[in-house]
VOBA-1610 file (N, C-alpha, C; in pm, whole numbers, padded with zeros to 5 digits, always signed):
BEGIN
Unk+10767+01340-21630Unk+10710+01431-21715Unk+10694+01474-21802Unk+10614+01482-21942Unk+10653+01556-22043Unk+10599+01699-22063Unk+10678+01770-22025Unk+10642+01950-22042Unk+10673+02013-22139Unk+10601+02098-22229Unk+10628+02185-22377Unk+10643+02303-22317Unk+10773+02391-22338Unk+10776+02528-22282Unk+10791+02605-22408Unk+10727+02710-22386Unk+10743+02822-22540Unk+10863+02872-22529Unk+10927+02931-22616Unk+11051+02934-22644Unk+11105+03075-22546Unk+10996+03136-22504Unk+11062+03238-22398Unk+11101+03170-22256Unk+10999+03100-22258Unk+11051+03004-22123Unk+11151+02910-22123Unk+11151+02835-22236Unk+11291+02768-22267Unk+11430+02838-22232Unk+11446+02945-22326Unk+11580+03000-22266Unk+11600+03101-22132Unk+11465+03101-22067Unk+11488+03161-21920Unk+11541+03040-21833Unk+11494+02938-21880Unk+11543+02816-21794Unk+11691+02807-21848Unk+11703+02791-21917Unk+11815+02760-21998Unk+11953+02848-21947Unk+11911+03000-21955Unk+11962+03054-21888Unk+11969+03138-21762Unk+11883+03081-21682Unk+11889+03100-21546Unk+11787+03204-21542Unk+11721+03289-21606Unk+11686+03365-21582Unk+11554+03370-21484Unk+11481+03491-21394Unk+11381+03447-21295Unk+11263+03433-21385Unk+11212+03360-21317Unk+11068+03308-21391Unk+10923+03310-21276Unk+10834+03357-21317Unk+10704+03361-21226Unk+10616+03262-21342Unk+10541+03161-21272Unk+10432+03057-21314Unk+10282+03111-21306Unk+10224+03102-21338Unk+10057+03157-21373Unk+09994+03028-21384Unk+09857+03043-21310Unk+09761+02943-21350Unk+09664+03010-21473Unk+09605+02906-21512Unk+09482+02924-21656Unk+09345+02931-21584Unk+09309+02916-21453Unk+09187+02919-21428Unk+09132+03023-21392Unk+09209+03128-21385Unk+09158+03282-21378Unk+09132+03322-21505Unk+09171+03259-21627Unk+09125+03291-21745Unk+08979+03217-21784Unk+08983+03069-21781Unk+08875+02992-21823Unk+08750+03047-21742Unk+08788+03037-21584Unk+08672+03006-21508Unk+08690+03133-21402Unk+08747+03215-21448Unk+08741+03342-21308Unk+08683+03484-21342Unk+08728+03497-21508Unk+08671+03638-21539Unk+08605+03617-21665Unk+08476+03757-21722Unk+08411+03694-21814Unk+08510+03769-21980Unk+08494+03671-22078Unk+08518+03738-22162Unk+08450+03873-22219Unk+08601+03949-22290Unk+08708+03925-22325Unk+08827+03957-22216Unk+08721+04024-22112Unk+08860+04083-21996Unk+08923+03991-21940Unk+08871+03854-21960Unk+08987+03752-21893Unk+09132+03738-21981Unk+09137+03778-22115Unk+09217+03775-22199Unk+09302+03869-22172Unk+09264+03994-22200Unk+09303+04160-22144Unk+09419+04130-22045Unk+09370+04096-21943Unk+09406+04073-21817Unk+09536+03957-21809Unk+09518+03839-21885Unk+09590+03734-21859Unk+09727+03784-21926Unk+09702+03899-22045Unk+09867+03942-22102Unk+09879+04035-22052Unk+09788+04116-21980Unk+09869+04261-21866Unk+09941+04214-21760Unk+09889+04072-21708Unk+09984+04022-21617Unk+10123+03955-21665Unk+10121+03877-21755Unk+10227+03838-21826Unk+10350+03988-21833Unk+10243+04098-21888Unk+10351+04203-21949Unk+10388+04251-21801Unk+10325+04264-21703Unk+10376+04334-21576Unk+10484+04257-21517Unk+10497+04155-21526Unk+10598+04072-21491Unk+10726+04077-21574Unk+10716+04079-21700Unk+10821+04147-21776Unk+10866+04277-21773Unk+10774+04383-21741Unk+10860+04504-21718Unk+10950+04509-21590Unk+10887+04421-21509Unk+10944+04430-21393Unk+11108+04337-21391Unk+11107+04284-21513Unk+11237+04188-21536Unk+11230+04070-21535Unk+11137+04009-21507Unk+11084+03838-21516Unk+11067+03808-21623Unk+11032+03640-21637Unk+10963+03636-21729Unk+10834+03518-21730Unk+10738+03540-21742Unk+10606+03492-21695Unk+10610+03339-21770Unk+10528+03225-21741Unk+10498+03136-21744Unk+10364+03073-21737Unk+10262+03132-21816Unk+10139+03062-21792Unk+10113+02926-21839Unk+10064+02814-21724Unk+10040+02696-21718Unk+09869+02638-21768Unk+09906+02555-21845Unk+09794+02513-21895Unk+09810+02379-21993Unk+09708+02305-22025Unk+09706+02206-22097Unk+09604+02206-22208Unk+09652+02158-22342Unk+09618+02208-22442Unk+09652+02025-22570Unk+09515+02017-22595Unk+09488+01909-22620Unk+09530+01778-22574Unk+09565+01765-22462Unk+09628+01698-22365Unk+09757+01669-22320Unk+09827+01810-22393Unk+09980+01824-22383Unk+09955+01959-22208Unk+10093+01884-22151Unk+10079+02010-22025Unk+10222+02125-22099Unk+10165+02218-22086Unk+10254+02354-22156Unk+10278+02453-22042Unk+10397+02459-22007Unk+10432+02538-21945Unk+10522+02687-22006Unk+10398+02806-22012Unk+10409+02873-22097Unk+10370+02919-22217Unk+10261+02959-22207Unk+10148+02980-22314Unk+10220+03050-22417Unk+10170+03051-22529Unk+10208+03209-22621Unk+10077+03286-22600Unk+10105+03388-22678Unk+09973+03496-22677Unk+09883+03434-22744Unk+09891+03385-22789Unk+09787+03302-22903Unk+09686+03203-22840Unk+09788+03121-22770Unk+09719+03018-22662Unk+09643+03068-22586Unk+09656+03165-22478Unk+09628+03227-22396Unk+09462+03289-22477Unk+09475+03331-22556Unk+09363+03406-22613Unk+09286+03262-22654Unk+09350+03136-22729Unk+09242+03045-22724Unk+09180+03028-22597Unk+09231+02973-22513Unk+09190+02947-22367Unk+09082+03031-22301Unk+09084+03174-22349Unk+08989+03265-22297Unk+08900+03280-22381Unk+08906+03207-22486Unk+08772+03215-22577Unk+08692+03101-22544Unk+08770+02998-22560Unk+08681+02853-22535Unk+08601+02800-22418Unk+08484+02763-22452Unk+08381+02692-22356Unk+08402+02558-22283Unk+08523+02473-22360Unk+08520+02348-22294Unk+08623+02306-22213Unk+08719+02426-22176Unk+08797+02411-22085Unk+08752+02364-21982Unk+08856+02243-21955Unk+08846+02183-21808Unk+08907+02217-21664Unk+08806+02280-21573Unk+08891+02294-21456Unk+08987+02191-21385Unk+09111+02182-21409Unk+09183+02114-21372Unk+09286+02123-21202Unk+09201+02041-21115Unk+09325+02041-20998Unk+09381+01892-21010Unk+09456+01841-20945Unk+09595+01715-20932Unk+09519+01613-20965Unk+09405+01599-20929Unk+09274+01493-20970Unk+09230+01470-21102Unk+09230+01578-21179Unk+09218+01549-21336Unk+09330+01572-21413Unk+09423+01597-21381Unk+09544+01601-21480Unk+09542+01436-21580Unk+09544+01345-21520Unk+09556+01233-21588Unk+09433+01220-21732Unk+09320+01256-21651Unk+09198+01243-21758Unk+09238+01305-21847Unk+09255+01475-21836Unk+09248+01531-21908Unk+09392+01557-22022Unk+09477+01524-21974Unk+09568+01478-22092Unk+09594+01327-22146Unk+09511+01247-22046Unk+09520+01094-22194Unk+09398+01140-22258Unk+09290+01206-22233Unk+09173+01244-22331Unk+09199+01348-22448Unk+09283+01380-22442Unk+09358+01528-22504Unk+09270+01643-22512Unk+09231+01690-22397Unk+09122+01774-22381Unk+09187+01909-22326Unk+09155+02028-22331Unk+09202+02157-22281Unk+09192+02132-22137Unk+09274+02173-22052Unk+09275+02232-21934Unk+09336+02362-21819Unk+09241+02383-21778Unk+09354+02502-21694Unk+09336+02471-21566Unk+09431+02503-21511Unk+09520+02460-21378Unk+09498+02524-21252Unk+09426+02481-21125Unk+09447+02546-21041Unk+09547+02587-20970Unk+09539+02651-20840Unk+09635+02673-20798Unk+09741+02568-20743Unk+09653+02447-20724Unk+09703+02310-20664Unk+09802+02230-20769Unk+09709+02230-20895Unk+09789+02152-21060Unk+09896+02228-21060Unk+09860+02418-21072Unk+09994+02490-21121Unk+10158+02480-21045Unk+10113+02480-20892Unk+10220+02460-20838Unk+10280+02361-20840Unk+10242+02235-20860Unk+10276+02123-20921Unk+10386+02101-21023Unk+10309+02174-21106Unk+10362+02166-21241Unk+10461+02247-21236Unk+10406+02366-21210Unk+10566+02454-21191Unk+10688+02403-21173Unk+10665+02338-21027Unk+10801+02299-20942Unk+10856+02195-21041Unk+10778+02114-21110Unk+10875+02013-21204Unk+10932+02078-21313Unk+10880+02183-21309Unk+10934+02280-21435Unk+11046+02302-21407Unk+11075+02360-21277Unk+11171+02421-21226Unk+11197+02545-21195Unk+11068+02616-21191Unk+11007+02722-21115Unk+10990+02732-20971Unk+11021+02819-20926Unk+11008+02837-20765Unk+10921+02986-20743Unk+10880+03081-20829Unk+10776+03146-20800Unk+10623+03103-20870Unk+10528+03150-20820Unk+10399+03131-20839Unk+10318+03224-20804Unk+10258+03303-20921Unk+10145+03409-20845Unk+09998+03357-20902Unk+09911+03412-20780Unk+09773+03352-20817Unk+09690+03476-20748Unk+09529+03515-20772Unk+09494+03624-20720Unk+09471+03530-20558Unk+09377+03444-20472Unk+09402+03365-20398Unk+09391+03260-20379Unk+09393+03197-20271Unk+09428+03052-20281Unk+09288+02944-20184Unk+09260+02866-20249Unk+09159+02782-20191Unk+09160+02750-20061Unk+09084+02695-20004Unk+09120+02670-19860Unk+08961+02597-19809Unk+08980+02579-19684Unk+08860+02502-19612Unk+08721+02592-19630Unk+08624+02543-19704Unk+08483+02584-19705Unk+08454+02619-19585Unk+08327+02675-19588Unk+08234+02723-19500Unk+08141+02582-19468Unk+08119+02539-19387Unk+08054+02423-19381Unk+08114+02287-19382Unk+08239+02289-19358Unk+08335+02200-19387Unk+08333+02063-19315Unk+08266+02108-19187Unk+08269+01983-19104Unk+08165+01905-19104Unk+08067+01958-19189Unk+07966+01832-19267Unk+08013+01805-19442Unk+08083+01896-19473Unk+08078+01877-19612Unk+08192+01816-19688Unk+08308+01808-19574Unk+08444+01771-19562Unk+08508+01858-19716Unk+08479+01979-19739Unk+08493+02055-19893Unk+08625+02146-19832Unk+08770+02073-19869Unk+08870+02142-19845Unk+08968+02111-19985Unk+09027+02216-20003Unk+09107+02255-20137Unk+09184+02191-20112Unk+09232+02136-20294Unk+09386+02062-20282Unk+09489+02129-20260Unk+09459+02311-20275Unk+09556+02373-20283Unk+09633+02354-20155Unk+09565+02341-20056Unk+09650+02348-19915Unk+09740+02193-19883Unk+09706+02073-19940Unk+09757+01965-19931Unk+09866+02028-20020Unk+09895+02062-20156Unk+10014+02063-20238Unk+10093+02185-20210Unk+10048+02312-20083Unk+10104+02403-20037Unk+10198+02283-19940Unk+10171+02210-19846Unk+10187+02149-19779Unk+10369+02067-19816Unk+10325+02028-19935Unk+10387+01903-20037Unk+10518+01985-20168Unk+10510+02108-20160Unk+10575+02141-20276Unk+10650+02289-20198Unk+10785+02263-20234Unk+10893+02422-20207Unk+10849+02471-20309Unk+10743+02568-20289Unk+10773+02718-20410Unk+10702+02813-20336Unk+10731+02921-20408Unk+10714+03081-20342Unk+10550+03089-20399Unk+10460+03108-20294Unk+10313+03148-20348Unk+10276+03300-20310Unk+10285+03368-20426Unk+10227+03495-20387Unk+10079+03526-20421Unk+10008+03558-20325Unk+09831+03602-20333Unk+09774+03658-20258Unk+09670+03723-20270Unk+09609+03859-20204Unk+09554+03766-20040Unk+09582+03620-20034Unk+09513+03581-19922Unk+09451+03479-19959Unk+09375+03408-19870Unk+09273+03299-19880Unk+09165+03370-19969Unk+09082+03321-20034Unk+08940+03377-20091Unk+08862+03444-20003Unk+08818+03538-19976Unk+08702+03567-19866Unk+08582+03467-19844Unk+08493+03390-19935Unk+08428+03320-19968Unk+08425+03144-19872Unk+08571+03165-19829Unk+08583+03042-19758Unk+08585+03066-19598Unk+08584+02991-19496Unk+08589+02977-19371Unk+08771+02993-19359Unk+08755+03138-19329Unk+08920+03193-19266Unk+08965+03123-19161Unk+08909+03132-19061Unk+08959+03067-18943Unk+09015+02949-18920Unk+08961+02819-19024Unk+08978+02691-19032Unk+09063+02671-19128Unk+09088+02764-19225Unk+09181+02785-19353Unk+09306+02814-19262Unk+09336+02892-19181Unk+09430+02946-19117Unk+09478+02846-19012Unk+09377+02759-18979Unk+09417+02647-18871Unk+09513+02521-18943Unk+09427+02523-19058Unk+09492+02406-19151Unk+09563+02428-19244Unk+09657+02563-19269Unk+09788+02630-19306Unk+09882+02598-19205Unk+09844+02599-19081Unk+09946+02625-18911Unk+09977+02437-18932Unk+09867+02392-18959Unk+09882+02230-18930Unk+09961+02203-18993Unk+09971+02225-19145Unk+10083+02167-19242Unk+10163+02238-19253Unk+10243+02284-19171Unk+10336+02349-19145Unk+10383+02482-19287Unk+10276+02494-19311Unk+10290+02610-19415Unk+10308+02765-19388Unk+10426+02835-19390Unk+10432+02988-19318Unk+10343+03117-19421Unk+10280+03157-19328Unk+10190+03269-19415Unk+10250+03389-19369Unk+10319+03449-19474Unk+10387+03542-19496Unk+10320+03706-19490Unk+10309+03811-19399Unk+10259+03892-19455Unk+10310+04024-19570Unk+10329+04037-19654Unk+10397+04168-19755Unk+10360+04272-19635Unk+10431+04341-19614Unk+10417+04481-19517Unk+10290+04457-19470Unk+10221+04384-19403Unk+10115+04353-19303Unk+10154+04263-19205Unk+10100+04278-19106Unk+10096+04171-19014Unk+09961+04117-19017Unk+09847+04162-19055Unk+09743+04137-19069Unk+09720+04032-19203Unk+09611+03918-19197Unk+09596+03836-19314Unk+09519+03915-19420Unk+09553+03967-19569Unk+09453+04019-19618Unk+09387+03905-19678Unk+09261+03943-19715Unk+09130+03792-19768Unk+09081+03894-19896Unk+09166+03849-20025Unk+09121+03827-20129Unk+09095+04000-20175Unk+08959+04016-20146Unk+08879+04168-20190Unk+08890+04291-20048Unk+08961+04225-19948Unk+09050+04329-19847Unk+09143+04285-19804Unk+09199+04426-19793Unk+09342+04431-19750Unk+09418+04406-19586Unk+09293+04366-19509Unk+09311+04328-19357Unk+09212+04239-19339Unk+09199+04155-19198Unk+09114+04099-19138Unk+09158+04112-19001Unk+09077+04001-18951Unk+09126+04010-18819Unk+09168+03881-18741Unk+09249+03836-18854Unk+09358+03723-18852Unk+09492+03763-18880Unk+09590+03715-18787Unk+09742+03736-18785Unk+09808+03671-18878Unk+09919+03689-18974Unk+09989+03592-19032Unk+10109+03551-18936Unk+10153+03479-19000Unk+10294+03399-18927Unk+10391+03498-18925Unk+10442+03564-19009Unk+10561+03655-19004Unk+10529+03761-19104Unk+10582+03869-19081Unk+10585+04001-19162Unk+10738+03996-19245Unk+10726+04082-19360Unk+10842+04088-19464Unk+10783+04257-19508Unk+10896+04293-19512Unk+10868+04445-19562Unk+10967+04447-19735Unk+11011+04339-19776Unk+11059+04379-19933Unk+11073+04259-19967Unk+11053+04219-20092Unk+11114+04129-20162Unk+11228+04042-20144Unk+11320+04121-20101Unk+11425+04028-20070Unk+11422+03985-19952Unk+11342+04024-19842Unk+11322+03922-19704Unk+11238+03828-19720Unk+11149+03827-19819Unk+11040+03743-19865Unk+11150+03593-19936Unk+11240+03619-20040Unk+11314+03539-20134Unk+11438+03498-20031Unk+11463+03547-19898Unk+11582+03496-19803Unk+11516+03376-19709Unk+11388+03416-19708Unk+11294+03297-19625Unk+11270+03167-19709Unk+11260+03176-19798Unk+11240+03098-19860Unk+11378+03014-19925Unk+11460+03054-19902Unk+11618+03039-19975Unk+11637+02987-19846Unk+11654+03030-19739Unk+11662+02921-19559Unk+11604+02838-19558Unk+11471+02808-19594Unk+11351+02675-19594Unk+11411+02584-19659Unk+11474+02624-19783Unk+11533+02498-19865Unk+11634+02478-19820Unk+11701+02563-19750Unk+11861+02483-19707Unk+11836+02406-19557Unk+11705+02441-19520Unk+11700+02353-19373Unk+11590+02228-19434Unk+11586+02211-19554Unk+11541+02104-19612Unk+11399+02090-19573Unk+11326+02205-19543Unk+11177+02193-19533Unk+11085+02173-19665Unk+10997+02075-19641Unk+10957+02040-19771Unk+10814+02145-19826Unk+10784+02268-19745Unk+10672+02308-19745Unk+10680+02452-19835Unk+10573+02464-19912Unk+10554+02645-19981Unk+10610+02735-19871Unk+10594+02818-19921Unk+10601+02967-19836Unk+10483+03048-19891Unk+10371+03090-19814Unk+10239+03177-19873Unk+10266+03332-19891Unk+10328+03395-19959Unk+10325+03545-19904Unk+10200+03628-19984Unk+10143+03677-19885Unk+10018+03737-19882Unk+10046+03862-19885Unk+10004+03935-19987Unk+09998+04063-20056Unk+09878+04142-20070Unk+09870+04216-19960Unk+09735+04302-19992Unk+09704+04360-20112Unk+09528+04371-20137Unk+09495+04425-20274Unk+09507+04582-20232Unk+09550+04647-20327Unk+09556+04813-20272Unk+09392+04861-20191Unk+09434+04969-20135Unk+09331+04988-20037Unk+09215+05065-20144Unk+09301+05132-20213Unk+09182+05231-20331Unk+09119+05127-20412Unk+09160+04972-20402Unk+09066+04905-20499Unk+09016+04793-20398Unk+08914+04819-20319Unk+08877+04667-20228Unk+08761+04789-20145Unk+08691+04615-20105Unk+08591+04658-20026Unk+08610+04617-19866Unk+08516+04711-19795Unk+08534+04695-19681Unk+08486+04520-19569Unk+08531+04497-19478Unk+08523+04380-19440Unk+08366+04339-19386Unk+08299+04416-19416Unk+08106+04452-19390Unk+08068+04414-19529Unk+08124+04509-19613Unk+08095+04489-19787Unk+08077+04360-19840Unk+08214+04301-19831Unk+08276+04205-19849Unk+08179+04086-19784Unk+08189+04081-19635Unk+08088+03947-19609Unk+07934+03935-19633Unk+07880+04074-19626Unk+07725+04060-19681Unk+07708+04037-19818Unk+07817+04082-19897Unk+07777+03986-20071Unk+07801+03845-20084Unk+07899+03811-19991Unk+07930+03641-19957Unk+07841+03566-19919Unk+07781+03632-19822Unk+07646+03571-19793Unk+07523+03554-19879Unk+07508+03678-19958Unk+07426+03662-20021Unk+07420+03583-20127Unk+07605+03559-20196Unk+07599+03477-20271Unk+07576+03351-20239Unk+07620+03291-20106Unk+07653+03140-20076Unk+07487+03136-20047Unk+07411+03210-20050Unk+07267+03173-20011Unk+07199+03133-20128Unk+07236+03186-20251Unk+07192+03203-20338Unk+07253+03024-20450Unk+07395+03005-20385Unk+07423+02901-20448Unk+07365+02755-20336Unk+07310+02785-20236Unk+07259+02683-20163Unk+07118+02659-20237Unk+07077+02757-20269Unk+06948+02747-20355Unk+06971+02691-20487Unk+07056+02684-20527Unk+07067+02617-20700Unk+07113+02476-20670Unk+07170+02458-20561Unk+07210+02344-20557Unk+07392+02333-20595Unk+07453+02433-20602Unk+07579+02413-20689Unk+07686+02367-20543Unk+07748+02317-20536Unk+07891+02294-20484Unk+07969+02220-20545Unk+08106+02183-20464Unk+08225+02077-20543Unk+08278+02230-20596Unk+08376+02198-20714Unk+08479+02295-20746Unk+08376+02377-20875Unk+08264+02359-20852Unk+08183+02456-20924Unk+08158+02560-20855Unk+08146+02557-20723Unk+08104+02650-20649Unk+08187+02798-20586Unk+08293+02758-20618Unk+08431+02878-20633Unk+08380+03002-20767Unk+08375+02935-20885Unk+08353+03004-20979Unk+08205+03092-21000Unk+08100+02995-20941Unk+07965+03035-20930Unk+07945+03198-20839Unk+08059+03161-20718Unk+08012+03254-20601Unk+08087+03366-20640Unk+08237+03371-20730Unk+08283+03472-20781Unk+08184+03576-20852Unk+08155+03526-20965Unk+08057+03576-21026Unk+07969+03603-20957Unk+07885+03576-20905Unk+07747+03602-20838Unk+07790+03732-20728Unk+07929+03755-20687Unk+07941+03866-20621Unk+07962+03978-20710Unk+08017+03946-20845Unk+08020+04055-20957Unk+07925+04111-20990Unk+07806+04046-21006Unk+07683+04050-21022Unk+07636+04151-20916Unk+07613+04104-20797Unk+07566+04134-20683Unk+07632+04320-20673Unk+07783+04314-20675Unk+07865+04434-20650Unk+07841+04519-20813Unk+07794+04500-20880Unk+07775+04553-20992Unk+07902+04609-21072Unk+07997+04484-21054Unk+08132+04482-21126Unk+08232+04571-21060Unk+08211+04567-20917Unk+08335+04594-20798Unk+08419+04520-20769Unk+08381+04376-20781Unk+08450+04265-20751Unk+08575+04242-20883Unk+08521+04261-20975Unk+08606+04243-21144Unk+08706+04355-21075Unk+08659+04490-21077Unk+08762+04551-21041Unk+08873+04513-20966Unk+08778+04481-20831Unk+08922+04454-20726Unk+08963+04329-20742Unk+08954+04230-20805Unk+09027+04129-20877Unk+09166+04147-20976Unk+09130+04226-21079Unk+09181+04270-21147Unk+09310+04350-21081Unk+09307+04402-21028Unk+09405+04522-20931Unk+09459+04426-20853Unk+09386+04333-20794Unk+09500+04248-20702Unk+09618+04128-20759Unk+09571+04104-20906Unk+09625+03976-20937Unk+09748+04060-21035Unk+09713+04188-21066Unk+09842+04294-21137Unk+09944+04298-21006Unk+09885+04353-20899Unk+09958+04403-20798Unk+10055+04284-20741Unk+10022+04158-20749Unk+10075+03990-20699Unk+10156+03982-20810Unk+10174+04044-20930Unk+10243+04000-21044Unk+10379+04088-21021Unk+10369+04202-20958Unk+10476+04279-20954Unk+10543+04229-20827Unk+10478+04221-20743Unk+10562+04150-20589Unk+10610+04036-20643Unk+10556+03933-20688Unk+10599+03791-20776Unk+10727+03804-20836Unk+10742+03913-20905Unk+10807+03915-21027Unk+10942+03994-20949Unk+10950+04070-20836Unk+11060+04107-20765Unk+11095+03988-20696Unk+11021+03948-20626Unk+11105+03815-20532Unk+11157+03715-20635Unk+11111+03695-20756Unk+11196+03597-20825Unk+11282+03659-20862Unk+11338+03779-20885Unk+11478+03846-20931Unk+11547+03821-20820Unk+11508+03886-20721Unk+11608+03860-20583Unk+11610+03708-20566Unk+11532+03619-20580Unk+11603+03445-20569Unk+11675+03407-20657Unk+11666+03464-20789Unk+11765+03431-20888Unk+11866+03493-20849Unk+11885+03615-20799Unk+12062+03689-20782Unk+12110+03575-20642Unk+11991+03555-20608Unk+12077+03472-20500Unk+12147+03346-20516Unk+12077+03300-20606Unk+12144+03168-20660Unk+12227+03143-20751Unk+12242+03266-20789Unk+12336+03272-20919Unk+12474+03303-20891
//
């Protein structure tokens, strides 16, 4: 697979410096303009300040790019014709020379092919509510089963059926690691009624688990769930009330499939008068810090 790298990422790969992969769906479909651009650049700068190199992944006129330039990130944030790409969409978008933003599944697949072992996102996809009749299960879960990579997130998106998502991850053998928590964070909330597989108290511990997983020949990713800062969060009750209202509206409008998640997130932001957007920004910045620290620890262990 041919991948284009920007100069910063190319030099980091050559000199074996710590790298952190980032998705582009959060830019094109996750946040409103122009805040999407501001946060994307702030996330990259946060990673640099921690001592690692950011590698934002996207598709530009059919070309797979690992490490967008500032100008390319700005263009991603402005364009209205960017296609949201999971793995199934990569060939079509690439062949037809379109612009495509990468989801978690596509991002971790491309990051690993590029030689990057740490990926940061907001929240992962999972088993959707009523999946027993719709069979709506995110490709993120299957890719986490198949790709050796550290994925740092604030837990599964709270709009999902969390119980089924947790069971699915267990079935796939994906360890769910709580970063300084024994309870699974749920994107908008730092805690829940669900337990994580294991708890770590430092970036060093998370990096060591991943390194040993590779040594044991296990193919799965490890999912590091980092709670959103408590001061920037909903209560569980607040989050669930907003989600139910958003789901009701999505059903009324007939919205489903890959369009459902961006619609629900946008509707929740509208209903919360912008609070969910603030939470989303806080958690992705927080995840970027932890992801960079893990990448540095992993890099030290490999050098």
